[in-house]
C-alpha positions in Angstrom: -160.0 244.7 -35.0 -157.0 246.2 -36.7 -155.0 243.9 -39.0 -151.5 244.9 -40.5 -150.5 243.8 -44.0 -147.6 244.4 -46.2 -148.3 246.5 -49.5 -150.4 249.3 -50.9 -154.3 249.3 -50.4 -155.7 246.7 -52.8 -153.0 244.3 -52.3 -153.7 240.5 -52.5 -152.7 240.7 -48.8 -155.5 243.2 -47.8 -157.9 241.0 -49.7 -156.9 238.1 -47.6 -157.4 240.1 -44.6 -160.8 241.1 -45.5 -161.9 237.5 -46.8 -160.5 235.9 -43.6 -161.5 238.4 -40.8 -164.8 240.0 -42.5 -165.2 243.0 -44.7 -165.7 245.3 -41.6 -162.0 244.8 -40.5 -159.8 247.8 -40.4 -156.8 247.2 -42.4 -153.3 248.7 -41.8 -151.0 248.7 -44.9 -147.2 248.7 -44.1 -144.4 249.0 -46.4 -142.4 245.9 -45.6 -143.0 242.5 -43.7 -140.6 243.9 -40.9 -143.1 246.7 -40.5 -146.1 244.3 -40.1 -144.3 242.3 -37.2 -143.3 245.5 -35.6 -146.8 246.9 -35.8 -148.2 243.9 -34.0 -145.4 243.7 -31.3 -145.8 247.4 -30.5 -149.5 246.9 -30.2 -150.2 249.3 -33.0 -152.1 246.6 -34.9 -154.2 243.7 -33.2 -153.0 241.2 -35.6 -150.7 240.8 -38.8 -151.4 238.8 -41.9 -148.3 237.6 -43.8 -147.9 235.2 -46.6 -145.6 232.1 -46.0 -145.9 230.4 -49.5 -147.4 230.3 -52.7 -148.5 227.0 -54.6 -146.4 228.2 -57.6 -143.6 230.5 -56.4 -142.8 228.7 -53.2 -141.9 229.8 -49.6 -141.5 233.7 -48.7 -138.4 233.1 -46.6 -138.4 236.4 -45.0 -141.4 235.8 -43.0 -140.0 232.5 -41.8 -137.1 234.5 -40.5 -139.1 236.9 -38.9 -141.3 234.3 -37.1 -138.1 233.3 -35.3 -137.1 236.9 -34.6 -140.1 238.2 -33.0 -141.9 237.0 -29.7 -145.4 236.4 -31.6 -147.5 233.6 -32.1 -149.3 232.1 -35.0 -153.2 232.0 -34.4 -154.6 231.2 -37.7 -154.0 230.3 -41.3 -155.8 231.4 -44.7 -155.3 230.1 -48.4 -156.2 232.9 -50.8 -157.1 232.0 -54.4 -154.9 234.5 -56.3 -156.8 235.7 -59.4 -154.8 238.3 -61.5 -156.5 240.9 -63.5 -155.2 242.9 -66.5 -156.2 246.5 -65.2 -156.1 249.8 -67.4 -157.5 253.2 -67.7 -161.1 253.4 -68.3 -162.0 253.3 -71.8 -158.8 251.5 -72.7 -159.1 248.3 -75.1 -157.0 245.3 -74.9 -155.6 246.0 -78.3 -154.2 249.1 -77.3 -152.0 247.6 -74.4 -148.1 247.4 -75.2 -146.8 247.1 -71.6 -147.9 245.6 -68.4 -146.5 246.5 -64.7 -146.5 244.2 -61.8 -144.6 242.7 -59.1 -142.0 240.0 -60.6 -144.3 237.1 -59.3 -147.4 238.5 -60.8 -145.6 238.9 -64.2 -144.1 235.3 -64.1 -147.6 233.8 -63.2 -149.0 235.8 -66.4 -146.3 235.0 -68.7 -148.2 233.0 -71.2 -151.1 235.3 -71.4 -148.7 238.4 -71.9 -146.7 236.6 -74.6 -150.1 235.6 -76.4 -151.0 239.3 -76.7 -147.7 240.8 -77.5 -147.7 242.7 -74.0 -144.4 243.9 -72.7 -143.7 243.1 -68.9 -142.2 245.6 -66.6 -141.3 245.1 -63.1 -142.8 247.1 -60.4 -142.3 247.0 -56.4 -145.9 245.6 -55.6 -149.1 244.3 -57.6 -151.4 247.1 -56.1 -148.7 249.5 -56.1 -148.6 249.1 -60.0 -152.1 250.2 -60.0 -151.6 253.1 -57.9 -148.6 254.1 -60.3 -150.7 253.6 -63.4 -153.6 255.9 -62.1 -150.9 258.7 -62.4 -149.9 257.9 -65.8 -151.7 259.2 -69.1 -150.7 256.6 -71.2 -153.5 254.2 -72.2 -150.9 251.7 -73.8 -149.9 250.8 -70.3 -151.5 248.3 -67.8 -151.0 246.7 -64.6 -151.4 243.2 -63.3 -153.0 243.0 -59.8 -156.2 242.1 -57.9 -159.9 243.0 -58.7 -159.8 244.9 -55.4 -156.9 247.1 -56.6 -158.8 248.1 -59.7 -161.7 249.1 -57.3 -159.7 251.0 -54.9 -158.0 253.1 -57.5 -160.7 253.5 -59.9 -159.3 251.8 -62.8 -160.7 249.3 -65.6 -160.4 245.5 -65.7 -159.7 244.2 -69.2 -159.5 240.7 -68.3 -159.7 238.5 -65.3 -158.1 235.2 -64.3 -155.1 235.7 -66.6 -152.8 233.6 -64.7 -151.1 230.7 -66.3 -152.0 228.2 -63.5 -155.6 228.2 -62.1 -154.2 226.4 -58.9 -152.5 229.6 -57.7 -153.0 229.9 -53.9 -151.1 231.8 -51.3 -151.1 230.6 -47.6 -151.2 233.4 -45.2 -150.5 233.2 -41.3 -152.1 235.7 -38.9 -149.7 236.7 -36.0 -150.6 238.0 -32.5 -149.2 238.8 -29.2 -150.8 236.0 -27.4 -151.1 232.4 -28.3 -154.4 230.5 -28.6 -155.1 226.6 -28.0 -157.4 225.4 -30.7 -159.9 222.4 -30.5 -160.8 220.4 -33.5 -158.8 220.3 -36.7 -155.6 222.2 -36.2 -151.9 222.7 -37.1 -148.9 223.4 -35.0 -145.9 225.3 -36.3 -142.6 224.9 -34.5 -138.9 225.6 -35.1 -135.9 223.8 -33.6 -132.1 223.1 -34.1 -130.1 220.0 -34.0 -126.7 218.8 -33.5 -125.0 218.2 -36.8 -124.4 214.7 -36.5 -125.6 211.6 -38.6 -129.2 210.8 -38.3 -130.1 213.8 -36.3 -133.0 215.0 -38.6 -134.1 211.5 -39.0 -134.6 210.9 -35.3 -136.3 214.3 -34.8 -138.8 213.6 -37.5 -139.3 210.2 -36.2 -141.1 211.6 -33.1 -144.3 212.6 -35.6 -144.1 209.4 -37.8 -144.3 207.1 -34.6 -147.4 208.8 -33.5 -149.0 209.1 -37.0 -148.7 212.9 -36.8 -149.1 214.4 -40.5 -146.1 216.8 -41.5 -147.7 219.2 -43.9 -144.7 221.5 -44.3 -140.9 221.3 -43.4 -138.4 224.3 -44.3 -135.0 224.8 -43.4 -133.3 228.4 -43.0 -129.6 229.2 -42.2 -128.7 229.7 -38.7 -127.0 233.0 -38.4 -123.5 232.9 -36.9 -123.2 229.1 -37.3 -122.0 228.1 -40.7 -123.8 225.0 -42.3 -126.1 224.8 -39.4 -129.8 225.4 -39.9 -133.2 226.2 -38.4 -135.9 223.6 -39.2 -139.4 225.0 -39.5 -142.1 222.4 -39.4 -146.0 222.4 -39.6 -148.0 219.3 -38.5 -151.5 218.4 -38.1 -152.4 218.6 -34.4 -153.2 220.9 -31.7 -151.4 221.5 -28.4 -154.6 220.6 -26.8 -153.9 216.9 -27.9 -151.8 214.7 -25.8 -150.2 212.9 -28.6 -149.0 216.5 -29.9 -147.6 217.2 -26.4 -146.0 213.9 -26.2 -144.4 214.3 -29.6 -142.9 217.7 -28.7 -141.5 216.4 -25.5 -139.8 213.7 -27.4 -138.5 216.1 -29.8 -137.0 218.0 -27.0 -134.6 215.1 -26.3 -132.8 215.7 -29.7 -133.3 219.3 -30.3 -130.8 221.9 -29.1 -133.3 224.4 -29.4 -137.4 224.2 -29.7 -139.9 226.8 -30.0 -143.5 226.6 -30.6 -144.4 229.4 -33.0 -148.3 228.7 -32.6 -151.1 226.0 -32.7 -154.1 227.4 -34.8 -157.3 226.2 -36.7 -156.6 224.4 -39.8 -158.0 226.1 -42.8 -160.3 224.0 -44.6 -160.3 224.7 -48.4 
């Protein structure tokens, strides 16, 4: 099975692929999230795995937009515990490090550690990409912040592990495929819908879940392109399309929504 992800080899997204689908999975690095969706849609990859939110940094809005733009289905989710490492050249010592490169979110999530050790942050395009760049630089005073896997892929040395400021640092990933599934057991369903801009519209829409004791696990609004101050509403809730209660809730929502699309029904990741 080939699974596409965004980033260089050694990225957290690749680590999530290997943890979720198994170490034997063939991974396919892509330069952008758009390229991941395109690879799956064109059948160059069997699945794609994309992040949609981080427990510290919040939602990754681009992937919500791409879920709407592509005729793909969510088929699973995975929560990756993000453990940042300070990575340097073999033989380098922590006392030598004056600068650390990483993606802006990686730097922000390790801010206290960097300040405590007098290390200057420098923005790079990607966490694993910063290690790839570091390998080409002879300067032992420069380090990178990325995953353990990135250090292994590029043959670099881990000076410290778990340097993030908050240990409760998780990223939620969604697997996308060309065909939907209908799970049994503990599941989630993701949908997107639009409403007429009238008083009480959103209240009525969400009431279809409350009336049936369906747990909403996520709600996200995104601008509706071409219609100023109108929005797409993305909702995740506990339940499967195999359940009659879920189907009735969606039928009821269809009475209020001007557009309703089911993005996928999939097994719920148990942490």
